[in-house]
N, C-alpha and C positions, 0 to 999 in steps of 0.2 A: 076834933078828928085823929090824936094822936092816938095810937096804940091798933086803930084799924084801918084798912085798907080802902079807898072807893070804890064799890063798886055798883056806880051809876051807870056808865056804858061799858059795850065788850072794848071801842075802842079807844081803852083806856091808853091818856099820857102820863108819861110819870114824869113831867115837866109841873104836870100841874097840880102832882101830889109835894104838898112842899109844909114844913110846919111855921116857918117864918110866912107872915103875908104876902102877896105877891105885889110887887109894884107895875102902875100903867107903865113906866119908864123901862122897865125890865122888857116889854112885850114890843113887838116888827108890829108899826101901824099894818103891812102889808099880809106878812104871814100870823100873826095872831099869838107868835111863840116868843117863849123865853129868847131872849138874841143869844147868840155865842163870838160875834163879831160885830161886834154896834160902829157903824161909821154915820159922820154926818155932812149932808151937803150944806153948799154954801149959805142956805137962810135957816140953818143951824138943825133942820128936822133930821130927826135919827131913826135909822133902818138896819135890819142885817143885810151886809156886805151881800150878800148872794142874789137877797132878794132885787136890792135896789139897782144892782147890776143887771140881771134881767128886765125889769123894768125901763132903764135908760136904751136897750138893747133892741127891744122890740119900739121903742120910738124911729129910735133911726131907720129900724126895718118899716117902719110903716111910713119913713118919710114925713114926719111929725118933728114938732120941733121939742127940745126934751124939755118938760115940765118935773115939776114938783108934784106925786100922787097925793100930796095931801090939800094943797094950794091951787095944784094947776096953774101954777104960776111959770114962765118960762126961765127956765136957769142960765145965767150966763156963761156958769160952769161946771161943770160934771165932774168936776175933783172930788174923790170922796177921803174925806179925813176920819181915820182913828178914832171911836172915842175909847180911852185906853181907860180913864179913872174907872163910867162906866161898865167897861168889861171886866177890868177887877174887882167890880163890885157885885157885879152878876157871877163872876167863878166865885166868891166867898160866899156870895147866898147858894148857890147851888151846892157847893162843898158840905154848907152848917146842912141845910136839908138830904142831900145825899147820907150824910152818918146818922142822919136822923129816920133814914127809909133803909141804910144796914142793917138799923139798931131793929128798927120792925119787922125786917125780913128775918132776922136772926131769932126771933121770937114766935115768928110765923112757923119756920121749918122745922116743925115736930110731929110728930107722926101721931099728936093728940092734936091738932091746929083743926079748925073745920077746913075742912079740901078745899074751898075758893079763897082762904086767908094765903093755904098753900101756893097755890096756881098761882094766885098775885104776887105772891115773896118770888117763886121761879122767876117768872114772867120781868118782874122788877130787875130779878139777875141778869137775865137776857140784855133788857133795852140797854144797862148798866155797860157791860161788856162791847156792844154792836155798835152804841155810842161814840164810844173812845176806848182803843184795845188797851191801854194804859190803865186802864182800869182795872182791868185783868187782875194787876196784884192786888190790887185792894178788895178785890175780891176772895184772894189768897190770905192776904191779911187778915182780914178777917174771922177767916178760920171756918165762911160760908162752904170751903166746899165737901168738909165731911157731914154737913148738915145734909145738902143736896143729894151723898152719896146715899145717905142714910134714909131719904124719900123712896130708893128705888125700893124698899120693902113695905111700902103703899099696898094696903088691899083694894086702893081707887086706881084704874088703869089709865086715867089723865095722867094722873100727879107723875107716874110711871114714867108717862112716858115726857112727861113736859121735863123730870126730871133726867131725862135720857138726852132730850132735846138741849138741857140748859148744861149740862157738862160737857156734851160735845161743841159746845158755845166758848164756855171758859177754857177749853186745852187748845183749841185750835192757836197755833202759830206761835206757842208759850211754855216752852219747855219746862221749865219750872212747875209750871199746874200739871203739867205732864207727871214730872215726878212722883209727886202727892200721890196722882191715879196709880203708881205702881206697888202703894206700902198698901198692908193689907191684906183682904180678898176681892180687893174694889173689880179688878179684872171677870177674877172669878161668876162675881156676879153679873156684870156681863155680860157675858158669855150664854149664862144660863136663860140670856131673855133670846139668844137664837135658837132656842128648841121651842120654843112659842110656836103655832102654827101661824104660816104670813098672816103680820099685823102689823100694825103702827108702832108697836114696840119692836119687832123684830127688826121693822127696818132703821128705824132710830137706834138699836143695838150695833150693826152693821153698819153706821156711819160712824158713828163714835171709835168704836173698834177701829175703822181705817185711820179716822186723825190719832190714835192712839198710836196706832203701829209705824208712825214715824219715827216713831224713839225708838231706838236699839234695844233699851234697855226695856221698852213694853214688848218687844218682839219677842224677846226670851221669853216674856212674864208669861204674855198670851200664849202661845205655843209649849207652855209644862199644864195650862188647864187641860184636863183631858178632856179630849172629843171638840176641841173648839177648833182644829183645824180641819177633823172629817167634818163637822157641820159647815166652816165656811169654803170647804171642796164638794159640799151637797149643793150648795146653795152658787157658789158659781158656776157649776153645771143643769144647775136646774132652768125648766122651760114653763115652768108654771110661775116663777116668782115674777115681781116686780123688775121693771130692764135695770132699772137704779140701783135698785137690792143687788142685782145679780154685776151689777159693773161695781159698784164697793165693796161685794164681797170679792171680785178676783183681784181688785188692787192691793185690796189688804194683803191677798197671800202674797201679790207680788213684793209688797213692804215685810212681809214673813220673813221671807224667801232670801233677807240680809242674813240669816241665822241659817246655821247648817246644822244644827238638829232640826228644825222649822223645814228645811228641804228633806231630810229623811219622813217626817211626818207624812209631806207633801207625798212622797212618792208613796209610801206604804198604802197612801189612800187614792192616790190612781193620778194623783198630779204629777207626773213624771218631767214634767220641762224646768222646773227648778233645775233637778238634777242633772238632769243633760246640757243647760247651760254650765253647772260649773265645772262639770266636766271636758266642754268640751272648751270651754273658755277661762277656767279657773287659774289657781295656781298650779304648781305638780306636789302639793301637797292636797289641795281640793282637789284635783281629779285623783290620784291615787283612794282619796279616802270616797270619793263618790263611787268609781270604780267597784271598791270591796262591798261596800253598803248596794248595789246594785246586783253581786254577786248572790247576796240572801232574801232577796225580794220573792215574792211570791207574784208573779204576772202571768194574766193572763193572753192569751196568744197572739190576741190583736197587736197588747201593747209591748209584745214583742219586737213583732215587725217592726215599730215604732221606732225600736229603739236602735234594735239592727240597721235601721236607716239613716238614723239620724246619729248613732256612735257607733256604728259594728266600727269603721275604715279608723277608728279615733282608738278604740280599745285594742284591733289589728296591732296596729303599730306600739300600745302600751305591753304589749306583752311580747315583744320583740326586746325590750328594752332590758338592760344589762342589770339593771336593780330586783333583784328574786322577788324582793317584797310589790313592785310594780307588774312583776308577771302571775304570781299569785293570784292580785286582785283581779286582772284582766283576764284569766281564763277563769276565776268564778264567776266571771262576769257574762261571761259569753258559752258559760257553759249555761246559765242561767237563760239564756234569749235565741239557744241554736236548737233548742229543744220542739220549734214548731217548727213545720216543715217551709212554711211560707218564707221565714226568718232566717233558717241555715241559708235557701237559697241566696237570699240577699248578702251575708255571710261567706257563701261561696263566693260571688262576683265581687266583694270587697277585697278578696284576697286571702282570707283564711285558710286554704290548704296548706299551701307550702310551708306556712311556721310551722302549723302544727306537726307536720308529718317531721320537721327539721329539728322539734323537741320531742319528739317521741323517739326518734331515731341516733336524737346528738350520747357522745359515751365523752368521759371527761371533764375539766375542771366547769364546761358553763354548763354541765348537765340539768335538767332537772329534778327535783329529787321524786323517790317514787311514789308519793304521796299526788306530786300536781303531774307527775307525769301520763296517771288514774284520771286527773280530769281531762288532760287531753286529747286521752284514748277517750274520754265519754263525748267529747265538744267531738271527735270526729265520727265518731257512732251517731251521730245525733244527726249531723251533714248529710251521711251517707245513707242516711235514709231519704232525702228528698227527692228524687228519682232525678239527680244532677248528670246530666252523658259527663261523668269521671273519666271515660278514655279520651278526652280532649282537651284537659285543665294543668298543663306543667306543672310537680309538684318538688323535682328534684333534678340533676344537671341530668345532660343528654335528654330533652325531652320526656323524659320519665315521670308518667302518670300512678296515679293510684291504682290500678290493674297492672302495668309493667311486672315485668317478671320480678325484676331485683326488689321492687317496693312489698311485693306480695312475698315473695322469700321474708323478707326484714321483715314484716310482720309474723309469719309462723317460727322465724326464730324467738321474738321475745313471748311469744304466744307458750312456747317451750320452755323460756329463759323467765319467768316472772311472776310474781304470785297470783293468785288467782281472780282479783279484783279485777288488775290490769290487762288478765287472761281472759275477763269475760267483755270488757269494753273493745279489745281486738277480735276478738270472736264473732261479736256485734257486728262491727265495723266488715269482717267478711259476711259476715250477714246480711249485709244490706249495699254490698255490692253484687254480692251474687241472687240477691233477687229483682237484679235488673235484668232481662234479657239481651239487654248489652253487653254486659259488662263480664256475666256470669262462666261462658266460655274461655273469658281470661285468667279467672281465680279459679276455674278446674286446671287449665295446663300448667299454671306452677304449681298447685297442690302436687300433681303428676312429676312434676319435676323433681320438687323437692322432695319425694319419698314421705309426705306428712300423716297420709293418711291416718296410716296404725295409729299415729301419736293423737291424731284429732279424734281417732274413735274411743280413746281412754278418756275420755273428758266425760262417756256417758258416766261412768262409775263416778266422777268428781260428787262429794259431800255437800259441796255448794249448789243451791236449787237452781239461782242465780245461771252459774257458771254451766252447771247441765242444760238447762234451758239453750243458752246460744249456742252450744256446742250441738246438740241433737238438729236446733231450728239451721246450721250451716249444714250439717252432713245430709239434711233433706234434701236441700237446695241442692245441692252438689248430685245427689241419690237419680234422677233420672239420667247424668251425663257420667257416670261413673258408678252404676251400681253394680255390676259385676265387681268391682273392686274391693269396695264397701262391705258388699255380701262375703266376700270373701276373708275381708277380714274382724266381720260378728262371725264369721265361721270358727273362726278360730279359738282355741284354746283358754284365752285367756276370760273369756264369761262375759263379754260386754253383749252380748245377746241377748245373756240373762236378763242384764241390769235393763237393758232395755223393753223388755217384757214386764218386767216389776214397774218399772216407771209408767207403762200404757193402763198396766191392772189396780194399779196402785186406788184404793178405796178413799179417795182424797174428793169427790165430785168430778169434775171437768176442768181440767187446767189447762192452757193452753202449755204447759210440758208434753200432759198425755196426748193431744190432740198432733203436734208437732214429730212427736216419737210414734204415735201409728200412723202419719205421713209416710214418715220413713221409710218402714219397715214397708210400709204398703208400694214403697214407687221400688223397691228393692226387683231385681227377676224374679218374674211370679214360676219359673219354668226353674228355677236352681232348687234340683231337687234334695242335693244337700244341705242346704238352708233349712227347704220345708221338712225334711228329715229333724233336723235339730229341734228344728221347733217344735214338732210331734213329739217327741223325748223330750221336751221337757215340759209339755202338757201345758202348747201357750193356744193350743186352738178350742179346749176345752173351756179356757178362760177368756180367751175372746167372745166367745160364744156368752158365755155366762153374761158378760158386759153387755152385746148386743139385745138378748135378750129384756135385762132387766131397763134397758132403756125402752124400746120397744113396751113392755108395759107397764112406762113411768115410774117406772122406782128408783131412778136416777133421775138425782136436780136436774134437768138446765140449765147452760149457760151459754154464754157468746160462741163458747169453742163446742157445742155440741154437734154442729153439724160435719166442720173438721174431723172431727172424732172418729162418727159417727161413720163417713165418709171411708178415714183408712181403716179401722177395724173390717167392714167389711170386705174392703179391695186384700186386705190382709187375706181375711177369711177365704177367699176367694180361690187362693193359691195352693189351698186344699184339693181343691178339682181340677186340679192339671197334677197331681201326681199320682190318680187315679190306678195307673198302670203299674207304677210301683211293686216290684217284689214282692214282698210284706205282705203288702195288703192294708197296713196298716191305715192308709189313708182312706181306704173305701170301708173298711173297718168305724173308724170314726165318724164316716160321712152318714153311716146306715146307724151305729148306738145315738146319733146326739138329731137323727130323723134331719140333718141339713137342708136335702131336697124343701122342705115344707118351710123352714127360715128362710132361704131368697125368695119360697112363692112369694110369701108373705110380702119381707122389704120391696115386692115390686109395686107395691102400693103405698110406697113411702113417697107420697107427690110432696114436690118442691126439693127435693136433695136427686137431683140427677143420676150425679156419679154411682148413688148407692143403688138405683134402678137398672141403670147400668149393667156395674162387675156384676150385678144380682142378675143378670138377663145371661150374663158372659157364663156364671157357673154353673146355668141351670142347664148353656149348653153343654156343655161338660158332662155333664152330670147324666144329660139325656143321650149322649154320644157310646156313654158306657150301657146303658135301656138293653139294647139290643145281644151286647152279650152276658148280661145279667138275667134274663129273661131264661124261667125253666120252661122249655118245650115241653109239650106233652107226651109222653112214650105208651105207644099205639100195640097191641098188644098183636104176638105174631097172627097171619091167617091161619088157621085149621087146613087139617087134608082136601075137604071137599073144595073150600074157597079159594086152595093152589090150584084146583085140577080145573074148576070155575068159577073163576074170577068175576061175572055176571051174576051170581046167585049170594055176592056179598057184600056190606052196605060198611063203609070207612064210618068206625064209633064217633059219636058227638061228642066233645067235652065242651062243657060250658065254661064263663070266664075267663075264657083269655082275652090275652089285650087286641086288639083289632091291626093293632100296627105293629108289634112286635111278636105277635101270634104265640104267645106264651104266657106264662103266669106273673103277671105284674104289681106291683103297688111302690106306693112313690118312694118308703121308706127303704127298703130291701135292693128296688132294680131302677128308684130313680125315675118313674115314669112319669113324665109331662102328662099324659091324660090319668091315670089314676090317681095326680092330685092336683085337676081340676086347673092346671096351670093356662091351659089353651086361650079362656078367652080373657085372662091376665095379660097374657102377650100379645097378643090381637087388640086390645086396648092400647098400649103402647107405641103400636107400629102410627098412630096419629101423633103421636110426640114430637113438642116442638123440638127437641134437643137430637141431633139426627145421631150421636152416637150413642144416645137410646136406642130408635128407633134401627140401628144397624145392628147392634145385640140379641132383640129383641128380635128382630127377622132370624137375626145367624139360629136363634133356640129354637123357633120353629120348623126351621130347614131341616130339623134333626128328624122332624116326623117323614121327611122324606126322601130319609138318605140313603145311599144305599147298604143294603143287608136289612130293610123293616120293607113294611108290604106299602110300596107308594100310592098303589090304590087306596089303599087306605086310610091311607093322610092327607092322600087329597079329600078324601069324603071328609074326616076331623076338621078340616080346615073349611070344608063347605058348610058342614053344620057348626059351627062356631061364628062365620060370616067373618072371615078371616081373609078369604081368597080376592075380595074388593079391598079394601088398605094394600095387600101388595102390590096388586097392579097400581094403585096409586101413588104405592112407595117408586115403582118402575119411574114414574110418568112423571114424580116431584125431579128424580134425578138430581138430588141435592148436592151429593159429593162423590167422587168414584169409587169407595170403598162401596158407597152404598148400590151403588149402580152394576158393581159387580156379584156382590150379595143379591140383590133383586133379579137378575137375568139369573142368573140359578136357578131360584127360586122359582120363576115365571116358569121353566122350561123344565121343571119338573110336574108344575102343574097342568101344564099343555099335552103331557102324556097324556091326560084325562079328554077325550073323544069329543065329551058333553063342552067344556071349557076351551076346548080351542076352535070349537065349532062358532060358542058364545063370542069368544075373543078377537076373531077372525074377522070380524063386524066391524069392530071397532079399529080404526085408520091411525089412532091415538097408540093406542100400543104394540100396533105393525115398526109406528114412528120410530117411538121408544128402540124399537130391538131392532129397528133397520140404523137408528143410532149407534147404540151400542155396538154394532156390527162394522161399521165402520170407524170409526172413533176410541172404542174401546183398546187394552190392551190382549195379549193372544189367547192369554184364555178366556178373557170374557166372550172373545170374536169368535170363540169357538164354541160355546156356547148360545151368543146369539144365533149363529147358524142353524144350529137344532132347532132353535125356538121356531125361528122361521120359517123351518121346514115342516114342524107342527101344523102353524095355520097359512100353507100354502103356497106362502112368499117366496119361498126356493125349489123349483124340485126337488124331491128325493130320489135322485140318481139311480141309490143305490139299488131303490124299488124295480127300476125299471131293465136297470143293468147289472142282474146279481153279481157279476165276476166283475164287474168293478167297486164293487161296496166295500 
């Protein structure tokens, strides 16, 4: 049989494969296997030590006398005598046969050999190594390992799997064999099997890599194979892999983590724990290196929170270090993880604020260089967006907080005396502090006391877009609280208003900067005629009208800043309606020339944009109030001689086309008449809006039809025709706010001057109750109007009718 493997049965025993004949004396009578440790009984019978010991033990346990398993005669002694000569003979016989088997394996381990021959050769090598670990050096010396590696290129999956398994057995607990695996491209070839779909090959490859990863040299080799760590990280976190494969991948990565470069790769691919472990427990050099690398990583927000919780405190301590290199590494890492709101909160609780503020304000030998102060400022800008209660966290002596006047003054001083990059970040810090209702008032007070308003306004002209945006956002947050002061600065001769208008109308789509600039301008006092006049002179309103029109017509591409931008533009445009009575008449002319009333009526239908609808209704109220002053009343010819003597013989001339409410010639464009512009139905529809401010503005616009100076009776009829009376009464009944109650009581009192409406309402106890409630609980003016309304429905006697002298 020399030169071929016995393939007679699948449970092949390599002990039976021999070149020399096997002698019966070599076989244990009990196991029928070649003996390894032969021993003899007193009667000279020889057995495998382990087998005869088991036989004798069973005899004792069963209460039987010890007998020879072959002769069944009782033994006087159970002493076992080693058969040293037989054992030596068997070992020599085995050695000769193993040498022949190894020789046969060498010839079979070829890509050109039959598959079954290759499989039997691989099984032989496995058996040889498992039988005795010392045989692994035999495999190495016979140079079988390169041949087994070569079998990884086989076209047979069975052979490839067996080769991987054989290599794992050969290298287990054998550093010298592992060294051989580090040569050439063997590791790269093994890694390639990891990319196969879940299969036996993939499992065997992971098991082999786990064994190899116990060698530090091979750890570096495995990590250097492109994609190896990425695939292993994916396998270790997989829910679909075999559980044992996942465990092996995980343990392999644990081994690979002894190499710092591998730790970096793992962190890069989402396995951060080894990096964090080195950062927390490594040597000073490890800590510095890992902190520096952490600052370079792109982390998702969930991971940032984990890092903040695990290593935030350590990084904060590192940033307090006297060594500038350590401080830089810590700051850059903290900058990376502070950009998420949740992780920022964790860092605040870990105590990041005091050292950050100290770094920013420290001057002298221990101060940070400007490039690192910029990083500190960036971190601070990140953490102040977390919405934390910053007026309760001490950051300096005497329990100073971020919003203490002295701290804000220091920020403002730095903003005026550093470069654009740090200025931008510090402005963002103030933006974050003014975003919060609980801290904005403290910042406003400090800005006022420092006299820094003019300096802040000047940043609107900054050439750097980020710096300009930060300043505009800050001014926007300040404007509701110091609008008059900001308006005064913008009105100055230095031209910031023009720069702001240029930002708003820049033809670059719609940006955050434009939305913030429009918001800033919209929050300034709308009755500041000086600001409005300057905006008129600079042609701002025409530009804003053009942008609004393009947005409404779909010509301007939308973005996430579309809504705040349009809100701001429309509100800024509304301010022109507060200047209609200015002497030059330019505001009125602009409204006429651009048919502004029609634009605002169209904007009433901007569904989903509550602020746009609200300010549009406010603008229409202002325009409508001017209608009675702009309407051209008809000129009647003077009566003739006869008519002057006999008035009964004359008839007043009939003039058609007159406005029912304003009694003259009206149009939407020239006199801003809501009736002529068919705006009544649209305003009535908004009375059912869920936003009470929209309802209030719409009701105010409709109320101009019932105002003094117009035909109130006809105004009531217009509302009846538009089915607007019931919605107005419903507003009174809902009583959602004091302003709405005041406005609705006034309007209802005007409606009740119609006897038909008063008669119908008098039968509705709910209306009466609402009016009584306003009469009892409203402010002085509301109580007066509610009293008149109650008189219309006879809930309060009208004494002036009974006692004229008391009226």
